[in-house]
C-alpha positions as CSV (number, residue, x, y, z in Angstrom):
1,M,-23.5,102.7,96.4
2,G,-23.3,99.9,99.0
3,V,-24.7,97.2,96.7
4,T,-22.3,98.1,93.8
5,L,-19.3,98.1,96.1
6,F,-20.3,94.9,97.8
7,F,-20.9,93.2,94.5
8,D,-17.6,94.3,93.0
9,M,-15.5,93.7,96.1
10,G,-17.0,90.6,97.6
11,A,-18.3,90.0,101.1
12,A,-14.9,89.6,102.8
13,A,-13.3,92.7,101.3
14,Y,-16.4,94.9,101.8
15,T,-16.6,93.8,105.5
16,A,-12.9,94.5,106.0
17,K,-13.4,98.0,104.6
18,I,-16.3,98.7,106.9
19,E,-14.2,97.5,109.9
20,Q,-11.4,99.7,108.8
21,F,-13.6,102.7,108.6
22,A,-15.3,101.8,112.0
23,A,-11.9,102.0,113.7
24,G,-11.2,105.5,112.2
25,D,-12.2,109.0,113.1
26,E,-15.7,110.3,113.4
27,V,-16.2,110.8,109.7
28,Q,-15.0,107.3,108.9
29,Q,-17.2,105.8,111.6
30,L,-20.2,107.6,110.0
31,L,-19.2,106.2,106.6
32,A,-18.9,102.7,108.1
33,K,-22.5,103.0,109.4
34,S,-23.8,104.2,106.1
35,M,-22.1,101.3,104.2
36,T,-23.8,98.6,106.2
37,L,-26.1,96.6,103.9
38,D,-29.7,96.4,104.8
39,P,-31.6,93.2,104.2
40,V,-33.1,94.3,100.9
41,S,-29.6,95.3,99.6
42,Q,-28.2,92.0,100.7
43,W,-31.0,90.2,98.9
44,L,-30.3,92.2,95.7
45,V,-26.6,91.2,95.8
46,D,-27.4,87.6,96.5
47,G,-29.8,87.5,93.5
48,L,-27.3,89.2,91.2
49,R,-24.4,87.0,92.3
50,S,-26.4,83.7,92.0
51,G,-27.9,84.7,88.6
52,S,-31.4,84.1,90.0
53,W,-32.7,87.0,87.9
């Protein structure tokens, strides 16, 4: 889910959404933690955006 949203929204909007959730209630904070991209997901997005593969 994270890779698709990040790819569609762009880095700034995705980061803003995570920050919005992080400031919310416990459920939203949990969602924010689950949305954080790991290095492999970031690498996938970078490759898709740049057209490397």
